[in-house]
N, C-alpha and C positions, 0 to 999 in steps of 0.2 A: 452279963446281960445278953439276951438274944437279939435285941434291937439296939443299934448304935445310931445316934443322931448328932449332926453338927451342921455347919452352914458354909455356903459358898456364894459367889456372886456371878450372875449372868449379865453380860454387858451387851447392850444394843446401842452402838455409838458411844456417847458419853453418859448415857443413862444406865444405871445398874439396878438390877432387881435381886433381892435376896432369895436364895434357893436353899430349901432344907434338904439335906442329904441324909437319907435313911438307909440303913443296911440291916437286913434280916437273915437269920439262919433258918433253914427248914430241912426236913429229912427226905427231900426228894432226890432225884438223880444229881450227884455232885456236879456243880457248874458255877459259873460266875456271870451274872446277868445285870446289865444296866438298863433301866427303863426310865421314861420321862422325857421323850422328845429330844434325844441326844443326836448330834450330828456325827459324821463319820469319824472325825478326830476324837470326839468324846467317846464314841463307842469303842474305839481302840484302846481306851484307858484300861479296860479290863486286863489286857496282857501286860501293860506297863505296871499296873498296880500289883498284879500277881508276882511278877519277877522282882519288883522293888521290895515287896514285903519279904519274899524268900531270901533275898540277898542281904537284907538288913537283920536277919535272924528273927524275923517276926512272921513266920509262915501263916497264910490264911487257913481257915478251916477247910477240911476235906468234904464238908457238907455243902449243900446248895446255898450260895450267897446271892441275894437279890438286893440291888441298890436302886432306890427310887429317888428321882430328882423332882422335888415338888416346888411349885405347881407344875403338873405334868403338861399343861397346855402351853407353857412358856418355852419358846425355842432356846436351846442351849448349844453353844459352840465352843470349840477350842479345848486346849489341854490344861487350862487353869483349874479344872475340877479334880485333877488327879489326887492332890493331897487330901482334900475333903473326903473323897471316895475311899481312899486307903485308910484314913483314920476311923471313919465310920465303920468300915468292914472289920478292922482290927478290934474295935470296941465291942463287937458281938461276942467275943470270947475272952479277950484280955481285960484285966482290971484297970481300965482307964477311968478317970474322974468324969462321971456323966455331967455334972454341973459345969465343969470346965469346958467340955465339948460343946454343950448347949449354948455357952456364952461366947464362943470363939468362932470367928470367920477364918476359913483356911483358903489360901490362894497359892497355887504353884503347880508346876509340872514335875513329874517324877522321872528320873533316869532309871535305867534297869538295875543299877547298883544301889538305889535308894537315895541318891543325891537329889536335892531340890534345884530345879532350874528356873530361871526367870521367865515370865510370860509378859506379852504386851498388855497394857491397860491396867497395871497394878494401881496406879494413882486414882483413876476414876472408880475402880472397884472399891478401894478403901474409902473414898468419899461417900459412895453409896452405902457402905456398911455403917459409917458414922451417922449418916442421915437417918438410917433405919433404927438407930438406938444402940447398936453394938459398940462395945468399948474395948474389945481386944481383937486383934487380927494377927495371924501368923502368915508370913511371907518368906520366900527364899532370901537368904542373907544378902544376895546381890541386889535385891530390891528394897532393902530395909531403909536406906536413905530416902528413896523415892516415897515409900509409904509414910515415912515420918514427917512429910511435909503437911499432912493433915492434922489439924489441931484437935484435941479432945479425944484421942483414941490411943490406946496402948499398942505399939507395934513390936512384934517379936520376930526377929530374924533367925532362921534356922538353916543349917547346911544339909541336913539329912532327915529322912523319915524317922530314924531312931531318935534323933534329938527332939522331934515333935512329940513322939510317944512319951519320952521321958518328961517333957514339959507338962504333959497331961497326967503325970503321976505314975507312970510305969517304971518299975525298978529294972533298969537296963543300963549297961555300960556302953557309952558312946564316946568317940574321940572328940567330938565337938559338942558344945552346949549352946542353948538358945541365948541370944543376946537381945535384950529388950531396950526400948527407948520410949519415953513418954513425951519428949519434946522434939520439935523439928530440928533437923540438922542444919547448922548455919551454912550459908552459901560459901562457895569456893571462889574467891575473887579472880584467880588466874584462869577460871573457865570463861570469863568474859573477854573476848578479843577486842582490842582497841578499834574504835570506829574510824572510818576514813573521814578526813576533815573537809568541810565545805570550802575552806580557804584554798584548797588545792586547785579549785576551778578558777581560771583566769579568763577575762574578756567576755564573760557571759553574765553580766550583772543583772540584766533584765530577767534571764532565766532563773538565776539564784533567787531573786526577789519573788518570782512566781512560785518557786518551790517552798519558800517560807510561808507564803499565803496558803498554799495547799496544806502544809503542816499545821498551820494555825487553825484551820477549819475542818481538817480531815477530808479534804476534797480529792476527787479522782483527777488524774492528770494524763494528758496525751502530749508527747513531744514528737515533732516531725522535723527531720533534718538529715543532711548527708552524713555518711560515715566520718567519724572524727570530730563531730560538732560538740561532743560532751554529753550526749543523752544518757549513756550508761553511768557515767561518773555522777551525774546529778541524781539519778534514781538510787544509786547505792549509798548516797549520803543522806537520803531522806530519813531513814530510821534513826540516824544519829542526832537529828534535831527534834524528833518527836518526844513528848513527855514520857517519863518512865511509866511502866505499867502499874496499875494499882493491884491490890492483893487479889481481888476477884478475877481480874483479867489475867494476871500472871499465873494463877492456879489453873485457869481454863486453858491457857497456852501450854502449860506443862502437861495437862491431862491429854491434850491432843497429841503432843509429842510422845507421851507414853503409849497411847493407843496406836500410834504409827510404828511402835517398836523401837523408838530411840531411847537411849539411856537418859534418865532424869535423876539428878541428885541434889538439885537446889532450884529455887524459884528465880528465874532470870527476869530482871526488870526491863531488859532491852526488847523493844518491839521486834517480832519475827520478820524475816525477809525471805520471801520465796521467789525464785526466778526459774521456773521450768523452761526447758528447751522448747523451741518452736515445733518440734515433732511430737509434742505431748498429745496423748489421746484424750478424748473427752472423759473417759473413766478415771484416768490419772489426775485430771484437773478437778473433776467433781468429787471423786471418791466412790467407794462402793465395795463390791465383793459379793460373790454368790452365797457364801455362808457366813463369813466373819467380816464385819465392816472395817475398811481401812480408809482413814481420811485422805482426801486429795489435797492438791496444792491450795485450793480455795480455803478449806478449813484450816490447814496448817498456817496460812497467812493471817488468820483472824486475829485482830488486835495489832496488826502490823501492816506490812506492805506486800502486795502481790505485783511483781514486776514482769511484764511480758515484753522482752526485747525482740526486735524484728517482728513486730506484731503483724505486718503484712504477709509473713510466711506461715502464720498459724492457720489452721483450717477454719473455715467460716463457722462450722458447727461448734467447734471448741470455743471460739470467741463469743458466739451467741449464747452459749451455756452460762456466761457470766451475767446475763441481763437480770435474771430473777434474783440471784444472790445480791447483786448491787442494789436492788430496790428494797429487798426485805431484810437484809442483814443476816440471813440464815439460808441454809440449803437443806431441802428434804430429799432423802434417798429412799426410793421405793424398790423393794425386791419382793420376790414371791414369798419369802419366808419372814420378812421383817420390814419395818419402816422406821427410819431414824432421821432425826434433825440435828444438824451440826451447825455451830456458829460460823458466820461468814461475814463478819463486820471488819472489812479490811479497806485499805486505800489501794486503789488500782492505779498503776503507772504503766502506760503504754508508750513504747518507743518504736518508731518506724521510719524507714527511708522514704523519700518522696517518690521513688520508683524502684523497680527491681535492680537496676544497676547503681542506684543511689546518686546519680548525677543530674537529675532533672531539676532545672531552675538554679543550679549551683553556679556561682560566678567563676568563670574559667573552666567549668566542667563541660564535658561533651556527652550528652545522653543519647544512647542508640536504641532506646526502648520504643517500640510502636505505641501509638496512643492507646490502642485497645489494651495492651499489656499494662500500661500505667493505670487505666481505669479499673481493670480487673484486680490489680495489686491493691490499690487503695479501697476498692469496693468490698474487700473482705471485712473491713470495719463498717458494719451496717449502720444505717441511720438510727435505729433504736438504741444501739450500743453507744454511738457518739452522743446521742441526746442525754445519756447518763453521765457523760464526762463533764466535769465542772470547768476545768482549765485546759486550754489547748495552746501549745507553744509552737512556733515555727523558729527553729534554730538555724543559724548559719555558722560556717566554719570561722574560727577565730583568726583574724588577720594580724599582721605585724602592728598595724595602727591600733587595733583593739588591745593588744598586749601593752603597748606604750601608754595608752590611756588608762588601763587598769592599774598600773603601778605595781607595787610589791605586796600590798596587803589587801586581801579580799575579806569578805564577811566570814568569820570563823564559825565552826559548828557550835561552839559554846555560846557565842554572842547570839546566833540565830536561835539556839535553844531557849535562851532567856526571853527573847522576843516572843517566841511561840508560847512559852509558859505564861507570860503576861497576857497575851491575847486570849488563851484558853481560860484563864482565870476570869477575865472580863466577860467572856461568853457564858461561863458557868454561873456567874453572878446575875447576868441578865436573864438567864433561862432557869433560875433556881426554882421557880414555881411551876415549871413544866417538866415533862418526862425526858427532855433532851439535855445534853451537856455540850455538844459541839454543833457548830453551824450546819455541818453537812447532814445532821440528823433531823433538823427542824422541818416540820410539815409546811408545805407550800401555803396552805390556807392561813396558817398563823403568820407567816411572813407577809402575806398580802393584806390580810384583814385584822391581824392581831393588834395588841396595844401599841406596838412599835412599828406599825405599818408606815412605809415612807410616804412623805407628802406628795401631792400630785405633781408638782414641778420636779421633784427628785426622780420620780419614776417615769417621767415623760419619755426619755429615750427608750425605756423598756416597752412602754405602751406602743410607741411607734414601730419598734421592731416586731412586736407581736402582731400589730395590725397589718403590716406588709408581708407577714409570713416568714420573716427571717428567724423568728423564735417560735418554738412551741410553748405551750403553757408549762410543760415540765422544764424546758430550757429557761423560761422566765423565772421560775422559782429557783433554779440553780444559780442564775446570775445574782439573784438577791442573796442567796447564801454566801456566795463569794464576796459580794459587796459588804456583808456584815463582817467577814474575816478581815477584809481590808480596813474596815472601820475599827475593829478591835486592835489591829496592829498600830493604827494611827491614834488610838485612844479616844475615839469619838463615841459619844453616848447615843447619837442618832445618825441615821444614814444621811450622807451629803451627796450632792450631785457628782462630786469628784470621786467618791467611793463607788457609785454606780458606774461612772465612766471607766474607772479602772477595772471593774469587774467585767464590763462589756469588752474591754480591750483584751482581757484574758480569755474570753469566750470567742474563739476563732469562728469565722464564718458569718458573723453579724456585720451588716453594712453600717460601719460607724461614721 
């Protein structure tokens, strides 16, 4: 045939578009050209494809080969088109099965000797192929387990270009053969590290209870206290008491990891935990890239916990970039060549010292920070950001008396996980006729005026705080959300005055 056709996938974030790869021979000046709005990395594929074909014993035609990536108006990035371009170009002269080519999506980068190399984003690309109706995809053997996580599609893993050509019907001797899989590869249990136990925390029962409330409702949390109070220990144990991820969220988390370039060979049910350093840039936090999108820490934490330790050391611009994702649960990245939306439904945990030296207000401590330095340090947490925080804790260092009172057995992660699971089940049952499943997601208007709106005497403390300006309306709604989480943990069907009082206690800054 003079025209070879097959398929590839162009990724924009987690969204994939099917691209038809067409190769045509003509009697013009010998050359190899790629057209169709390709970026620099994709334009360089012509040399990789030429050498890979020659070193695989499948030299390209000496005539002019033109490869078109359709639709031509769709931007295309990266080296994942190499395999599709090579197979389409070879099909212009070699007797490859045209029906097999037309029904197969090819994903992979070519080495100069013809080997197939893995590329980022294989999982979302395979998901896009399956949603578009394709039932067969060829990927590098190193990505086969990752691609096999998608149900309803046949995954073929190959190690070389020659193996792909042989799979499409070419009579060629190769050292390796394609390996196919129609079912997902079972998870590898040893890949899941043991989670730190909540029982390791001693003398901070109030803080542990607040973390359980945060886990029960999916609430954002701010912890303020001196070094050594246990803020980091508490934050790192939060994922261990959260419910396991459902199928959809686990696949989304794995897709983001794949897009980030991390190896994915099974669906992890453990919520992700991201803890970027305080020197992180806005781009590293939000994500982006001039040509190919890379998820930032916000997107990688979706479905789990984003922990910002030493929050007072972060740049104010980086912290304020969290405000929109916290409100909408998604983040939009706009660049000159593309626009992408990534999920950003995470629990934010902030931890900060009370001042730059960490000794302000500490019993027995001596703070040498000027008052202006203290205000500037805490001022990096802006009012609009703090207004989006549901629970604020002030922690003190554990004393010998606290240890003696705590005894030997604290609340374990397994017991806390059972409490959280029960509370979330009650919340899901209460919200079954709504689009929400956790208390942190519920709209404020439904909380205030819906069928389960609190009675006037129950919300009286909230109304008083709103009247004197100690609460904004957004803060009012957030206290109600926390109150419902407290009620779910206590097994209450309606909000009580004690539930609201407990929620107000967890919302620091309100005159109680």
